[in-house]
N, C-alpha and C positions, 0 to 999 in steps of 0.2 A: 678476673682479668678484664680490663677495660680496653676495648679496641676502638680506635678512632676511624672515621670513614676514610677510605683510601682515595687519594687524588692521583690522577694519571701522571706518570713520570716520576713519582716519588720513590725513593729507595727505602726498603724495609730494614729496620734495625730493631732487634729485640733487646730490651733492658731488663735484667734480672737483678732486682735489688729489694731486700725486705724492708729497708728504712723508707717509709712513705715520702718523707721530705727529700731525700736524695733521689729517689725514683722520679719524682716530679721535676726536680732540678735537672737531672740528666735528660728527661723527656723534653722539657722546654728548650734546653740548649740544642739538642739534636733536631728538634722540629724547626727551630729558628734557622738552622743550617740547611733545611730542605728535606730532611729525612721523615719518613712515615714511621712512627715509633709505636711498637707494641711493648707494653710494660707489664711485668708480672712480679709477684713477690715471693715465689718459692720455686724449687727445682723441678717439681712435677709439672707445674704450670709452664715452666720454661720448655720442657721437652714436648709438651702438647703444642705450644705455640710454634716451635721450630718446625714440627711436622705439618701444621696447618698453614703457616705463613711463609716458610722458606726465606728467612731474612738474609740479607747480604752480610750481616755481622751480628755478633752477640756481645753485649756488654754484660759481664758476669761478676757478681759478688761471690766470694767463696763461702762466707758464713751465712747460710740460708736455712730456713726451717724446712722440715720434712725430708728434703733431699739436698745435700750440700752441693756447692758449686764444683768441687773437685769431681764428684760423681757425675754431675751434668756434663762437665768437660770430657770425662772419659767416655761417657755414653755417646756424645756427639762425635767424638773421634773414632769410635768403633763402628759407626754406621756408614756404609758407602754413600748414602744419600745426604749425609750432613758433615762428613769428615773434612770437606773443603771450606766450610764456613769459618771465617776467622773469628776468634774469641778474644775479646779485650778484657782481661781480668782487672777489676778495680776493687781492691780490698784493703782492709786494715789488718788482715790476718798475716802473721809471719809466714813467709814462704821458705821452706827448706831448700838448700842449694841443689838437692837431688831432683827437685821438681821445677823445671824451667818452663815458663810460659813465653811464647813468642811476643805477645803484646801484653804488657803489664803496667798498671799504674797503682801507686800506693796512695791510700786515703790519708788525709783529705786531698782531693784532686780538684784542680782548677778546671772549670767546664770547657774553657778554650782548649786545654790540653786533651781533654776527653774527646771533644769533637775532632781535633787534629788526629788523635790516635785511631778513631773510627775511620776517618777518611783514608789514612795511611794503610790500615789493615785491609780495607776494601780494595784499594789500589794494588797493594802487594799480592792479593789473592786473585786478581783478575787475570784471565789468560792473556798472555802477551804474544803478539804476532811475530 
């Protein structure tokens, strides 16, 4: 896991993508929009990163090595400390109608759409007065 130095005022986002090129593309796009990005390549690393960094959102591929994205999503939803974190699923995997994700993008995804989805998910999950 490669973690970049944190800058004051930046919002943490976790990117979980096993394809190195896509991981770097998503990281670059989100960083350009002012996010502090933690990027990992498997589900176990994702769960560790969420516990250590408490991101405002998670960009999650479903087809991951070692621990799949569905398992990561279920684990995060089951924990009181992480169940509020919005998850933006970005995958090329077929999604059955029985499993609906609140935030979902089908690959290939345009990075502008990804950034907009992350911003929207964070906004939607923020407590409103």
